[in-house]
C-alpha positions as CSV (number, residue, x, y, z in Angstrom):
1,M,-175.6,-88.3,-242.5
2,T,-172.2,-86.7,-242.4
3,T,-171.4,-84.0,-239.8
4,N,-168.4,-81.9,-239.0
5,K,-168.8,-82.3,-235.2
6,T,-166.5,-84.4,-233.1
7,I,-167.8,-86.1,-230.0
8,V,-165.2,-87.0,-227.3
9,D,-166.2,-89.7,-224.8
10,L,-164.8,-88.7,-221.4
11,T,-166.8,-91.1,-219.2
12,H,-163.8,-93.5,-219.0
13,A,-161.1,-90.8,-218.8
14,P,-158.3,-91.4,-216.3
15,D,-158.3,-89.5,-213.0
16,N,-155.5,-87.2,-214.1
17,F,-157.2,-86.4,-217.4
18,D,-157.2,-82.6,-218.0
19,A,-160.0,-81.7,-220.3
20,H,-158.7,-78.1,-220.8
21,A,-155.3,-79.4,-221.7
22,Y,-156.8,-81.9,-224.1
23,V,-158.8,-79.2,-225.9
24,F,-155.8,-76.9,-226.0
25,E,-153.6,-79.6,-227.5
26,Q,-156.2,-80.4,-230.2
27,Q,-156.6,-76.7,-231.1
28,S,-152.9,-75.9,-231.0
29,T,-151.7,-78.8,-233.2
30,I,-150.4,-77.2,-236.4
31,R,-152.1,-79.0,-239.2
32,T,-153.4,-77.9,-242.6
33,Y,-157.2,-78.5,-242.8
34,R,-158.2,-80.0,-246.1
35,S,-161.8,-80.0,-247.3
36,D,-163.1,-83.5,-248.0
37,H,-164.0,-84.5,-251.5
38,G,-167.7,-83.5,-251.1
39,F,-166.9,-79.9,-250.0
40,T,-164.3,-79.5,-252.8
41,K,-167.0,-80.5,-255.3
42,A,-169.5,-78.1,-253.6
43,V,-167.0,-75.2,-253.9
44,A,-166.4,-76.0,-257.6
45,A,-170.1,-76.2,-258.3
46,L,-170.9,-72.9,-256.4
47,N,-168.1,-71.1,-258.3
48,E,-169.8,-72.2,-261.6
49,F,-173.2,-71.1,-260.2
50,L,-171.7,-67.7,-259.3
51,D,-169.9,-67.3,-262.6
52,K,-173.2,-67.6,-264.4
53,L,-174.7,-64.9,-262.2
54,F,-171.7,-62.6,-262.9
55,E,-172.1,-63.2,-266.6
56,Q,-175.7,-62.3,-266.5
57,H,-175.4,-59.2,-264.3
58,G,-171.8,-57.9,-265.0
59,D,-170.2,-55.1,-263.1
60,S,-173.0,-54.7,-260.6
61,Y,-172.2,-58.2,-259.2
62,R,-168.5,-57.4,-259.1
63,E,-169.2,-54.3,-257.1
64,R,-171.4,-56.3,-254.7
65,Q,-168.6,-58.8,-254.3
66,H,-166.2,-56.1,-253.4
67,Q,-168.7,-54.6,-250.9
68,A,-169.2,-58.0,-249.4
69,I,-165.6,-58.7,-248.7
70,I,-164.9,-55.2,-247.2
71,G,-167.8,-55.8,-244.8
72,D,-171.0,-54.4,-246.2
73,P,-173.9,-56.3,-244.4
74,A,-176.4,-56.0,-247.3
75,A,-173.9,-57.3,-249.8
76,R,-173.0,-60.2,-247.6
77,S,-176.6,-61.0,-247.0
78,F,-177.3,-60.9,-250.7
79,F,-174.6,-63.5,-251.5
80,R,-175.6,-65.7,-248.6
81,D,-179.1,-65.8,-250.0
82,R,-177.6,-66.8,-253.4
83,I,-175.8,-69.7,-251.7
84,Q,-179.0,-70.8,-250.1
85,D,-180.5,-70.8,-253.7
86,F,-177.6,-72.9,-254.8
87,L,-178.1,-75.5,-252.0
88,R,-181.8,-75.7,-252.8
89,Q,-180.9,-76.5,-256.4
90,H,-178.2,-79.0,-255.3
91,P,-179.5,-80.9,-252.3
92,E,-176.6,-83.4,-252.6
93,F,-174.3,-80.8,-251.1
94,R,-176.4,-79.9,-248.1
95,T,-174.7,-82.5,-245.8
96,V,-171.1,-82.3,-247.0
97,T,-168.4,-82.0,-244.3
98,Y,-166.8,-78.6,-244.2
99,P,-163.7,-77.3,-242.4
100,N,-164.5,-77.0,-238.7
101,Y,-163.3,-73.5,-238.3
102,Y,-166.4,-72.2,-240.2
103,L,-169.7,-71.5,-238.4
104,D,-171.9,-73.6,-240.8
105,L,-172.0,-74.8,-244.4
106,T,-173.3,-71.5,-245.8
107,D,-170.5,-69.6,-244.0
108,A,-167.9,-72.2,-245.3
109,L,-169.1,-71.7,-248.9
110,F,-169.3,-68.0,-248.6
111,Q,-165.9,-67.5,-247.1
112,T,-164.2,-70.0,-249.5
113,C,-165.7,-68.6,-252.7
114,L,-166.4,-64.9,-251.8
115,G,-164.8,-64.1,-248.5
116,F,-161.6,-64.4,-246.5
117,G,-161.4,-68.2,-246.4
118,P,-159.8,-69.4,-243.2
119,M,-158.8,-65.8,-242.3
120,S,-162.5,-65.2,-241.5
121,V,-161.8,-66.8,-238.1
122,W,-159.9,-63.7,-237.1
123,F,-162.8,-61.3,-238.0
124,R,-165.1,-63.2,-235.5
125,Q,-162.7,-62.5,-232.6
126,P,-160.1,-60.1,-233.8
127,T,-156.8,-59.5,-232.1
128,E,-154.9,-56.3,-232.8
129,A,-153.5,-57.6,-236.0
130,A,-153.2,-60.7,-238.2
131,Q,-151.0,-61.7,-241.2
132,V,-151.2,-64.1,-244.1
133,N,-147.6,-65.1,-245.0
134,G,-147.7,-67.3,-248.1
135,T,-150.5,-69.7,-247.1
136,A,-149.8,-69.5,-243.3
137,I,-152.0,-67.5,-241.0
138,L,-150.7,-65.7,-237.9
139,F,-152.6,-63.8,-235.2
140,H,-150.9,-61.1,-233.2
141,K,-151.3,-61.8,-229.5
142,G,-149.5,-60.1,-226.7
143,G,-146.9,-58.6,-228.9
144,R,-146.1,-61.8,-230.8
145,K,-147.3,-63.5,-233.9
146,V,-148.9,-66.9,-233.2
147,R,-149.3,-69.3,-236.1
148,Q,-152.8,-70.7,-236.3
149,P,-153.8,-74.4,-236.8
150,F,-155.4,-73.7,-240.2
151,S,-154.1,-72.1,-243.4
152,F,-155.0,-71.5,-247.0
153,D,-154.9,-74.5,-249.2
154,S,-152.8,-72.9,-251.9
155,L,-151.2,-69.6,-253.0
156,D,-154.0,-69.4,-255.7
157,Q,-156.5,-68.9,-252.9
158,V,-154.4,-66.1,-251.4
159,Y,-154.1,-64.4,-254.8
160,R,-157.9,-64.7,-255.2
161,L,-158.4,-63.0,-251.9
162,I,-156.0,-60.2,-252.9
163,R,-158.0,-59.7,-256.2
164,S,-161.2,-59.6,-254.3
165,I,-159.9,-57.0,-251.7
166,T,-158.5,-54.7,-254.4
167,L,-161.3,-55.3,-256.9
168,R,-162.8,-51.8,-257.0
169,D,-160.1,-49.3,-256.2
170,S,-157.7,-48.3,-259.0
171,L,-155.3,-47.0,-256.4
172,S,-155.1,-50.3,-254.7
173,H,-154.4,-52.8,-257.5
174,V,-151.2,-54.8,-257.2
175,S,-149.0,-56.3,-259.9
176,S,-145.3,-57.2,-260.6
177,V,-144.8,-53.5,-261.1
178,D,-146.9,-52.0,-258.3
179,T,-146.2,-54.6,-255.6
180,S,-147.9,-53.0,-252.6
181,A,-151.3,-51.6,-251.7
182,E,-153.4,-50.4,-248.8
183,V,-157.2,-51.0,-248.4
184,E,-159.5,-49.9,-245.7
185,M,-162.5,-52.0,-244.8
186,L,-165.9,-50.6,-243.7
187,D,-165.2,-51.4,-240.0
188,G,-161.9,-49.5,-240.1
189,T,-159.6,-52.6,-240.5
190,R,-156.6,-51.6,-242.5
191,V,-155.3,-54.2,-245.0
192,S,-151.7,-53.9,-246.3
193,I,-150.7,-56.1,-249.3
194,M,-147.3,-57.0,-250.8
195,V,-146.7,-59.3,-253.7
196,P,-143.7,-60.7,-255.6
197,P,-141.1,-59.7,-256.7
198,T,-140.8,-57.4,-253.7
199,V,-141.5,-60.4,-251.4
200,Q,-141.0,-64.1,-252.1
201,E,-144.6,-64.9,-251.4
202,P,-147.7,-62.7,-250.9
203,I,-148.1,-61.0,-247.6
204,I,-151.4,-59.6,-246.3
205,T,-151.5,-57.8,-243.0
206,F,-154.7,-56.9,-241.2
207,R,-154.8,-54.3,-238.5
208,Q,-157.9,-53.5,-236.6
209,Y,-158.3,-50.3,-234.6
210,T,-161.2,-50.6,-232.1
211,F,-159.9,-47.9,-229.8
212,K,-162.6,-45.2,-229.4
213,E,-161.6,-43.1,-226.4
214,F,-159.0,-40.6,-227.6
215,T,-157.9,-38.9,-224.4
216,F,-154.6,-38.7,-222.5
217,E,-156.6,-40.0,-219.5
218,H,-157.2,-43.2,-221.3
219,E,-153.6,-43.4,-222.5
220,A,-152.6,-43.3,-218.8
221,E,-155.1,-46.0,-217.9
222,T,-153.5,-48.3,-220.5
223,G,-150.0,-47.5,-219.2
224,T,-148.9,-45.7,-222.3
225,I,-148.0,-42.5,-220.3
226,P,-147.8,-41.9,-216.5
227,T,-151.0,-40.8,-214.9
228,E,-149.3,-37.8,-213.3
229,S,-148.4,-36.5,-216.8
230,V,-151.9,-36.1,-218.2
231,P,-152.3,-32.4,-217.6
232,W,-148.8,-31.8,-219.0
233,F,-149.7,-33.7,-222.2
234,N,-152.9,-31.8,-222.6
235,A,-151.1,-28.5,-222.4
236,L,-148.5,-29.8,-224.9
237,A,-151.2,-30.6,-227.4
238,R,-152.9,-27.3,-227.0
239,L,-149.7,-25.4,-227.7
240,M,-150.1,-26.3,-231.4
241,L,-146.4,-27.2,-231.9
242,N,-145.2,-29.1,-235.0
243,T,-145.2,-32.6,-233.6
244,I,-143.9,-35.9,-235.0
245,I,-144.8,-39.2,-233.3
246,T,-142.2,-41.9,-234.2
247,G,-141.6,-45.6,-233.5
248,P,-141.9,-49.0,-235.1
249,V,-145.2,-50.4,-236.5
250,R,-147.9,-51.4,-234.0
251,T,-146.7,-49.1,-231.2
252,G,-149.8,-46.9,-231.0
253,K,-148.6,-43.9,-233.0
254,S,-151.9,-43.4,-234.9
255,T,-153.9,-43.6,-231.7
256,L,-151.7,-41.1,-229.9
257,L,-151.9,-38.8,-232.9
258,K,-155.6,-38.8,-232.6
259,V,-155.3,-38.1,-228.9
260,F,-153.2,-35.0,-229.7
261,Y,-155.8,-34.0,-232.2
262,A,-158.7,-34.5,-229.7
263,A,-156.9,-32.3,-227.1
264,R,-156.7,-29.4,-229.6
265,E,-159.5,-26.8,-230.3
266,P,-162.4,-28.7,-232.0
267,D,-163.3,-25.8,-234.4
268,L,-159.9,-25.7,-236.1
269,T,-160.0,-26.8,-239.7
270,V,-157.5,-29.6,-240.4
271,I,-156.4,-31.3,-243.6
272,T,-155.5,-35.0,-243.5
273,L,-153.2,-36.1,-246.3
274,E,-152.9,-39.8,-247.2
275,R,-151.5,-41.7,-250.2
276,D,-153.0,-45.2,-250.2
277,S,-156.3,-45.1,-248.3
278,F,-158.3,-43.1,-245.8
279,E,-156.8,-44.7,-242.7
280,I,-156.9,-41.9,-240.1
281,R,-160.7,-41.7,-240.1
282,L,-161.1,-38.5,-238.2
283,K,-164.6,-37.9,-239.6
284,Q,-165.7,-41.3,-238.3
285,D,-164.0,-41.1,-234.9
286,F,-164.9,-37.4,-234.3
287,P,-168.3,-37.0,-236.0
288,E,-168.9,-33.7,-234.1
289,R,-165.8,-32.3,-235.8
290,A,-166.5,-33.7,-239.3
291,A,-167.3,-30.3,-240.8
292,H,-163.8,-29.1,-239.8
293,V,-162.0,-32.1,-241.4
294,I,-160.8,-32.1,-245.1
295,A,-159.7,-35.6,-245.9
296,I,-157.5,-36.0,-249.0
297,R,-156.1,-39.1,-250.6
298,T,-153.9,-38.7,-253.6
299,T,-151.1,-40.3,-255.6
300,L,-147.5,-39.4,-255.1
301,E,-147.4,-37.7,-258.5
302,E,-150.5,-35.5,-257.7
303,M,-149.1,-34.7,-254.3
304,R,-146.3,-32.7,-255.8
305,T,-148.7,-30.2,-257.4
306,L,-151.3,-30.2,-254.7
307,F,-150.2,-27.5,-252.3
308,P,-151.6,-24.4,-254.0
309,S,-155.0,-26.0,-253.8
310,L,-154.5,-26.8,-250.1
311,L,-153.7,-23.2,-249.4
312,R,-157.1,-22.1,-250.8
313,M,-158.9,-24.4,-248.3
314,D,-157.9,-22.1,-245.4
315,A,-157.0,-25.0,-243.1
316,H,-155.4,-24.2,-239.7
317,Y,-153.0,-27.2,-239.8
318,I,-152.2,-30.5,-241.6
319,I,-152.1,-34.1,-240.3
320,V,-150.0,-36.6,-242.2
321,P,-150.7,-40.1,-240.8
322,E,-147.5,-41.5,-242.3
323,V,-144.7,-39.2,-243.3
324,R,-142.8,-40.3,-246.5
325,S,-141.1,-38.5,-249.3
326,G,-144.1,-36.9,-251.0
327,E,-146.0,-36.2,-247.8
328,L,-142.9,-34.6,-246.2
329,E,-142.9,-31.7,-248.8
330,M,-146.6,-31.0,-247.9
331,L,-145.7,-31.1,-244.2
332,L,-142.8,-28.6,-244.5
333,L,-144.7,-26.3,-246.8
334,S,-147.6,-26.2,-244.4
335,A,-145.2,-25.4,-241.5
336,E,-143.7,-22.6,-243.4
337,R,-147.1,-20.9,-243.6
338,G,-148.5,-21.8,-240.2
339,G,-147.6,-24.3,-237.5
340,G,-149.2,-27.1,-235.7
341,Y,-148.7,-30.1,-238.0
342,L,-149.1,-33.7,-236.7
343,G,-147.5,-36.7,-238.3
344,T,-146.1,-40.2,-237.6
345,Y,-142.8,-41.5,-238.7
346,H,-140.7,-44.7,-238.2
347,S,-137.3,-43.6,-237.1
348,P,-135.6,-44.7,-233.8
349,H,-133.0,-42.0,-234.2
350,I,-134.7,-39.0,-232.7
351,L,-131.9,-36.5,-233.1
352,D,-131.3,-37.5,-236.7
353,I,-134.9,-36.9,-237.8
354,P,-134.2,-33.5,-239.5
355,A,-131.3,-35.1,-241.4
356,E,-133.5,-38.0,-242.4
357,F,-136.2,-35.6,-243.6
358,A,-133.5,-33.8,-245.7
359,T,-132.5,-37.1,-247.3
360,L,-136.2,-38.0,-248.0
361,S,-136.6,-34.6,-249.6
362,L,-133.7,-35.1,-251.9
363,N,-135.2,-38.4,-253.1
364,D,-138.0,-36.3,-254.7
365,Y,-136.0,-33.2,-255.4
366,P,-132.4,-34.3,-256.1
367,T,-131.2,-30.9,-257.4
368,R,-131.9,-29.3,-254.0
369,S,-129.2,-28.6,-251.4
370,Y,-128.9,-31.1,-248.6
371,Y,-128.1,-28.4,-246.1
372,A,-131.0,-26.2,-247.2
373,E,-133.4,-29.1,-246.8
374,Y,-131.9,-30.0,-243.4
375,V,-132.5,-26.4,-242.3
376,R,-136.1,-26.5,-243.6
377,A,-136.8,-29.6,-241.6
378,A,-134.9,-28.6,-238.4
379,K,-136.5,-25.1,-238.3
380,T,-140.1,-26.5,-238.5
381,L,-139.7,-29.4,-236.1
382,D,-140.8,-28.5,-232.5
383,V,-141.6,-31.8,-230.7
384,V,-140.9,-35.5,-231.3
385,V,-142.7,-38.2,-229.3
386,S,-141.1,-41.7,-229.4
387,M,-143.1,-44.9,-228.8
388,T,-142.4,-48.6,-228.5
389,E,-144.3,-51.9,-227.7
390,L,-143.1,-53.9,-224.8
391,D,-142.8,-57.7,-224.8
392,N,-146.2,-58.0,-223.2
393,G,-147.9,-56.0,-225.9
394,R,-148.2,-52.8,-223.9
395,K,-147.6,-49.5,-225.8
396,V,-145.4,-47.0,-224.1
397,V,-144.3,-43.4,-224.8
398,T,-140.5,-43.7,-224.4
399,G,-139.7,-40.0,-224.8
400,V,-140.9,-36.5,-225.5
401,Y,-138.3,-34.2,-226.9
402,G,-138.3,-30.5,-227.6
403,F,-136.3,-29.2,-230.6
404,D,-134.8,-25.8,-231.3
405,F,-132.7,-24.9,-234.4
406,N,-130.4,-21.8,-234.4
407,S,-130.2,-20.6,-238.0
408,E,-127.2,-18.3,-237.2
409,T,-125.0,-21.1,-235.8
410,G,-126.5,-24.1,-237.5
411,E,-126.9,-25.8,-234.2
412,L,-129.8,-28.2,-233.4
413,T,-130.8,-28.5,-229.7
414,M,-132.8,-31.4,-228.4
415,I,-134.3,-31.4,-224.9
416,P,-135.4,-34.7,-223.4
417,W,-138.5,-33.4,-221.5
418,M,-139.6,-36.9,-220.7
419,E,-137.9,-40.3,-221.0
420,Y,-138.8,-43.9,-220.1
421,D,-136.4,-46.3,-218.4
422,K,-137.1,-49.9,-219.5
423,S,-135.0,-51.3,-216.7
424,N,-137.3,-50.0,-213.9
425,G,-140.4,-49.1,-215.9
426,Q,-140.3,-45.5,-214.7
427,W,-140.5,-42.1,-216.4
428,A,-138.3,-39.1,-215.6
429,F,-138.7,-35.4,-216.5
430,L,-136.3,-32.6,-217.3
431,D,-137.5,-29.0,-216.7
432,R,-135.6,-27.1,-219.4
433,L,-136.6,-24.7,-222.2
434,T,-134.6,-22.6,-224.6
435,P,-135.6,-19.0,-225.0
436,A,-136.7,-19.7,-228.6
437,I,-139.0,-22.6,-227.6
438,E,-140.4,-20.5,-224.7
439,Q,-141.1,-17.6,-227.1
440,R,-142.8,-20.0,-229.6
441,M,-145.0,-21.4,-226.9
442,K,-146.1,-18.0,-225.5
443,R,-146.9,-16.8,-229.0
444,N,-149.0,-19.8,-229.8
445,D,-151.1,-20.0,-226.5
446,P,-150.0,-18.1,-223.4
447,L,-152.4,-20.1,-221.1
448,A,-151.3,-23.5,-222.5
449,Y,-147.6,-22.3,-222.0
450,R,-148.3,-21.5,-218.4
451,D,-149.9,-24.9,-217.8
452,F,-147.1,-26.7,-219.7
453,K,-144.4,-25.0,-217.6
454,T,-146.1,-25.4,-214.3
455,E,-146.7,-29.1,-214.9
456,L,-143.2,-29.8,-216.3
457,T,-141.7,-28.1,-213.2
458,R,-143.8,-30.2,-210.9
459,L,-143.0,-33.5,-212.7
460,A,-139.3,-32.8,-212.9
461,H,-139.3,-32.1,-209.1
462,T,-141.1,-35.4,-208.4
463,Y,-139.5,-37.5,-211.0
464,P,-136.1,-35.9,-211.8
465,S,-134.2,-36.9,-214.9
466,S,-130.4,-37.2,-215.1
467,A,-130.5,-36.7,-218.9
468,S,-128.9,-33.7,-220.4
469,V,-129.6,-31.4,-223.4
470,T,-128.1,-32.6,-226.7
471,R,-126.7,-30.3,-229.3
472,K,-125.7,-31.1,-232.8
473,S,-124.1,-29.2,-235.7
474,L,-123.6,-30.5,-239.2
475,A,-120.0,-31.0,-240.3
476,R,-118.8,-28.5,-243.0
477,E,-118.8,-31.2,-245.7
478,E,-122.5,-31.8,-245.0
479,R,-123.4,-28.2,-245.6
């Protein structure tokens, strides 16, 4: 009888033998697992078995296959039962050796033919993210990508996985023309896909968001913000200012956006606008607010004509989980009719965000004036929160900046209310407001303004900042 278990005899091991080191060495050796001949034959036979079932039952089986791969328990159970039927019909495959990163033979056959293949290891004990790069598999641990001692056997297997993931959703198909897609699994895992010719080999990125406590208190516990700043952040969120959270990928922007949302009044109706998939999941994470959430996913083309319909929904503000060209227009239009938008962005250049927004706008509307679009963006932007990920994987708010644009002079003012110093790991605060910002805060929520000002004064006294206010005016040739 063949088995996939390895027995190590340690009875005669030398005195200095380190069992933990031995196991680590065995697990860390980068090697490509290859199924033995029997398992390869079993996979081929199972594929034929499944093909016949698909031919008999058609689209209903394809739908079940898609449901199985995105995590539906009933669909997965259905196919595991079919695999058991297959093994009963083919007892010669019951004892084949299978790759030792699978739980058992049924799991090995299911994952190889219908599931994630070797990537299924990550779903059993997920880290924050994982990536398939060509055939290689990497898990994100402590802010770094760690290559795993297993991989896909071929690019064909990777492309089969991509087809399975994108099977059902017409907005998620990829090709040589549409080379990227986003898919959301039932457990909230976000899957980003890119294929050639945009990349040399296919890239699949998995990000899992298991964070459930969306409070500034919890952000302080994880070291993202200082504990002393929690009341100030709560007041800032309640002020309903137009806020952009910016930073590289995997820095906690989406989580902080939800924290801002959670700190606002729960009975305000909000529209979430997304292009590829329903990623922000406000209805799932805030079920008590679900009746006040209007979740919209649309194509870029439809987005350009969508705003009149949005107006008729009587929403209080809009959330854009990722601001790009099409989404930007919706953001600016919503701000011109009522404030409070929340969005995430990817720029490290805080002061230049209005200029970058103007450039984005011209990508979609090239006949518009750059300066006019700059003014639109600058007038509506109130707050920018910047984030980063430290080498140890900790997410940190590196700055909170207030913005004020003077339409008469064309001058943009940026106030660094809070900044993080990486050299000493400390935050510092600046107690400064322009009259226009102060007026905006008082108009939106007088009580929140009082709390914001009181807390900022206290923080600036305890943790004073040497930073200064920055002012910028566009050159004449840019107007």
